N, C-alpha and C positions, 0 to 999 in steps of 0.2 A: 612190265617194268624192267625185268632182268635183261631182255634183249637190248633195250635202250641203254642200260648201264654198260653192257658189253661193248656196244659200238662207241659209246662215249669214251670208254677206256682206250679203244683202238685209236680214235681220232686224237685224243690227248697225247698218245704215244707218237703219232705222226707229227704233231706240232712240236713236241719236245725234240725229236730227232732232227727235223729240218732246222730247228732253232740252233742246233749244234753243228749245222752245216753239213749234215749228211746229204748225199745225193737223193733228191726227191724220188726219182724213179726206183732206186733200190729200196728206199723206205716204203714205198707203196707195195712193192713185191713182198716185203716182210710183213706189211700190214695185211695183205691178202692171206698169207699163211696163218697169221694170228686170227683173222676172222673165221677161217675154216676150222681151226682148232676150237675156238670159243663157241661156235655154233654146231659142233659135232659133225662137221663135214669131213669125211675120211681123208687122211693125208694123201693117199694115192690119187684121190679125186682132185685135191687141190693142185698137186703136181701136174695132173692131166690138164686141168683148166689153165694153168700157167703156160704149159707147152702149146696147147691148142690156140690160146690167145696170141702167143708170141709169133706163131706162123699163120695166123688168120689173115685173110686178104684185107680186111678192114685195117688191122694194125699196120701191115706192111704198106698199104696205100697211104695211110696218114703219115707214116714216117717218111716215105718218099716225097710226099707233097711238101712237108716241112723242110726237108733238105733242099729241094728245088727252090723253094721260096727264099731260103737263106743264101743260096748260091746266086740267085737273081739279084737279091739285095746287095750282095757284095760286088757283083758286076756293075750295077748302077752306081755304086759308090766309086769304083775305080775308073769308070769311063766318064765321070763328071755328070752323069745323068741326074744324080741326086742334087748336086750343086746347082745345075741349071734349073731344076724344078723349084728348089728353095729360093734361088735368086729371082726367078720370074714371079713367084708368089709374093716375095718381099717387095717387088716393085708394084705389083698389082694391089697388094694388101699391106698397108704400112704398119699394122700392129702385129708384131711377131707372135703374140699370144693367140691371135686368131689363126695364124698359119700353123702353129704347132698343134692346135686342136683340129683344124680342118683336115690335115693330112690323114690321121687315123680314121676320122669320120668318113672321109671319102673312100678309103679302102674298106671300111665296114659295110658299105653298100653291097659288097659281094661276100656272101657267107662262104668262107673258106676256112678249113681247119688250119690253125697256126697263122691266121691272117694278121694277127698282131705282129708277127715277125716280119711281115711284108712292109708294114709301116714303121717298124722300129728304127731302121737306118735313117729314115727321113726325119723322124722325131729326134733322133740322136744328133743329126747335123744342126737342126734348128736349136735344140736345147743347148748344144755346145756354144753356139753364138750368143745365146741369152744367159749363159751361166747357170743353167738349171741343174739341180741335184739329180743323181741317179734315181732316187725314190720318186721324185716328182715326174721325171721323164717316164718312169715305169707306169705311174698312175695315169698320166695324160694319154699315153699310147694305148694302154689297156682299156681305160674307161670310155674314151671317145670312140674307140673301135667298136664298142658294144652298145652305144646309145640307141641304136635302131632295133634292138632285140624285142621290145614290147610291141612293135607295130609293123615291121618290114615283112612283106609277104613272102620273100624269097628264103627266109630262114626255115629250114625243115622242122626245127624244134617248135617254132611258133605254129606251124601248120598242125603239128601233133597236138599241141595244147589247145588250139581252137577246136579241133575235132572232139577232144575229150570234154570240152566245155559246151559242145553243141552249138558252136558259133561259126559263122563264115569269116573269112579273113577281113572283109570290110567292116564287119561288126566288131571284130577284135580291135581294129584300128580306131574305130569310133569310141570304143570303151577305154582303151589303154593309152590314148594320146597324152593324157596328163602325166603318165609315167615317163614318156619320152621327154616332155618338158622338164620334169623333175631331174631326169638324168643329165640333161644339158646344164641345168642350173647347178646341180651338184658338182659336175666337172668344172664348171666355171668358178664357183665359189671356193672350192677346196683345191683346185688344181691350177687355175689361171690367175686368180686374185693374188697379188703379191709378187707375181712374175714380172720382170721388166718388159716394157714394150719393145725395146731395142737392145742389142748387145752393146758391148763397150765401144765398138766401132760401128758407126752408121754405114750401111751398105751404099756404095757409090757405083752405079753401073758404068761400065766402060762406054766411052763415047761411040766406039765402033760396034758395040754389042747389038744383036738383033732386037727387035721389039719384044717386050715381055711375053706377049701372047704367042709369038712364034717360038721364043725360047722355051716356053712352057710346053708347047706342042712337041718340040724336039726331044724334050726330056721325059715327058710323061707317057709317051706312046707305048713303052713296054707294059706299063701298068694298065693302061686302057685296053691294050690288046689282050692281056690275060683276062680281064673282065668280060670283054666282048666274046672271046673264044669260049670262055667257060659257060656262057649262056647260049651259044649258038652252034657249037660243034656237034655234028650228028653222030655222036658216039655214046656208049653206055654212060649214063649220068654219074656213075661211080668213078669214072675215069676222065671226065671232062676237064677237071682242074689240072690233073697231071699232064694230060695231052696239051692243054693250053700253056702250061709252064714250059714243057719241052719245046714246043714250037717257038715260043717267045725267046727262050734262052738261046736257041739255035740262031734266030734272027739277030739277036743282040751280039752274039759271038761273030757272026758273019759281017754285020754292018760295022761294028767297032773293031774288027780284025783282032780279036783277042787270041793270043797264042794258046795252043793246046796245053803247053806247060803251065801257063797261068791258071788254067782250069784245074789242073792237078793240084797246084799249090793251094787254091781256094778250098778244094775238098779235103786236103790233108791238114791244113793249118788254120783255116779261118772259119770252118763250119764247127759250131759248138756241139759236138756229138753227145755231150751230156744231156742236151735238150731232147735228143732222140730217145734216150733211155727213159725220160719222163713219159713219153708217149706209151711205151711198152708197159711201164709201171702203172699208169692210170687205167689203161684198158684191162690189164690183168686184175687190178683191184676191183674194178666194176664187175668183171665177169664172176669173181668169187663171191662178191656181195649178192649177185643175182642167183647164182647156182646154189649157194648155201642156204638160201631162204632168209638171209639176215634182214634185208629191207622189208620183206613181207612181215616178218616177226615184229620188227620195230613199228610198222604201221598199225598192226593189230594191237600191239601193246598200248600205243598212244590212244587209239580209239576206245580201248577198254578202261582207260583211266578216268573217263568222264570229266575231262578238263573243259573249260569254257570253249564254245565253238570257235571263237575268234582266235584262241591260242592253238587249238588243234588244227584249224584251217591254215594257220601260218606255219606251225611246226612241221607238218608232214612234208610239204614240198621244200621248205627251207632246209631241213635236215638232209633230204635226198639230194638236193643241189649242193649242199655243203660237203657231203661225203663223196660224191661222184665228180663234182665240178662240171656237170653236163646238164644243160637246160632240159634236154629230152628226158633225162632220168628224173629230174625234179617234177616234171609234168606227169610222166607216165606212171611213176611210183606214187606220187602224192595225190593226184587228182581223183583217181578212181576210188580210193579209200575214203576220202573226206567228203566228196560231193553228196553221197547219201545222207550224211549227217547235217548238211546245210539245206536240204530240200524242203520246200513248203509242203502243205497238205496235198497239193495237186502235182507234186513231183518236180516243180520248177525251182530253179536256183536264181536268186536275185543277181542282177548284173554287178552290183557292188561287191558281192562275194567273189565273183569271178575275177574282178580286178585285184582283189586282195590275194587270191591264189596266185595269179600271175606275178604280182610283186614279190610274194614270198619265194617262189621259185627263182626269180631273177636275183633277189638279194642273196639267197643261199649260194647260188652258182657263182655270182660275181665275187663273193667273199671267200670262196673255196681255194685253198692253196693247191688243190688237185686240178683246178681249171688249167687246161693246157696253155691258153693264151697268157694267163698270169704267170704260170711257172716258167714258160719260155721267155717272156718279156723280162722277168726279174733276173733270170740268168744272163740275158743279153746285156742288160744295163748294169749288172753286178750290184744290185740294190739290196739293202737289208730288209728282211721281212717286216720287222717292226715299223720301220720308217714308211714302208709302202702302205701298211694298214692304217697308219695315222691319216692318210688321205682317203683310203677306201671306205673305212667304217662310217664317217660322217656323210659321205656322198650316198652310200647305200641307205643309211637311216633317213635321208631326205626323201628318197624314193618310197621307202616303206611308210613314212609319215604322210606322204601324198595319197598313197593307197588307203591309209587309215582314215584320212579325212573323207575320202570318197565312200568308204564303208560306213562311216559314222552318219554321213548325210543320207546315204541310200538305204539305211536300215532303220531310220528314225520312225 
């Protein structure tokens, strides 16, 4: 019980400080130090963990990928690529609400760190035309970017979760598809309902403008190229996204004849470097959580409390996801501890329990202020945390309620 109280105190401090507009990355580094002290992890080891994580290849790779994504987004904005994409979609799809949701959902088909930043400029353009608030734009961009999490086989975290549950990817998709439906419904009900179909001015295409499909092809090719290269480049999979972004950026600069000085201006003035600090803070916080034994202690404490299985099964992956903001952590920390508690006499675990576990990890991760996509998107749109959570919480509850209904019917 004591480990749970300690981590609850740390998480409360995180929420308090970010509510006072402290930089989330710096708050997470302070939280990592606090976790080390509370769990008797020697301070020199905490410092060592901070330094090693800061220079770790994973950290540097993620930071570089996010910077490249933001640069490409800014280039697309400046070269009218975003405008062409939006105008062509508006001609093809008359309802602006469908357009603003389809953009991040399309990008979400490619699992990329900071992928929400890829779609953020697109959502910003459409949202500005529809008069959407920063909080609603943040929610739509973040939520629809992740609707595929429960079923899409390219997500490494889902591959890990399936392996821990003893399922193949097709089996996971067959079990978890109601969570996808609930996610789409939640995004629609709490993000799109109440949003105007059109802006104040109805878009009127130029008489000399190319057909919308051709216009879409001209504007969307950099995004499609990143997706295709990320899946096909014959390089180490850890670097495929970075390589794809570098190749695409180079082609955009050449094709659009972007001056070198403009690239320097983008890097110096238009990249929100505070977002990069968030990446370092999140990974440092996760590293200290793991090395100090904090998450193991919390899992053991919850298991020893003899709480009802439905609460324990939800609590472990939910807390792990909430604290780390990473689906892989929610699955890898929560599943191994709780699965033995749910097993039948023959050692099998009912399919309904597995859906419940997946929903718990998904809800915790999606509600986590440490989640990189949420933190980066909120910074991009300059939205208030409270306003964003007024959209997020009911949408997440709908997903959990759907899983609860499956659990109820499957364990009767």
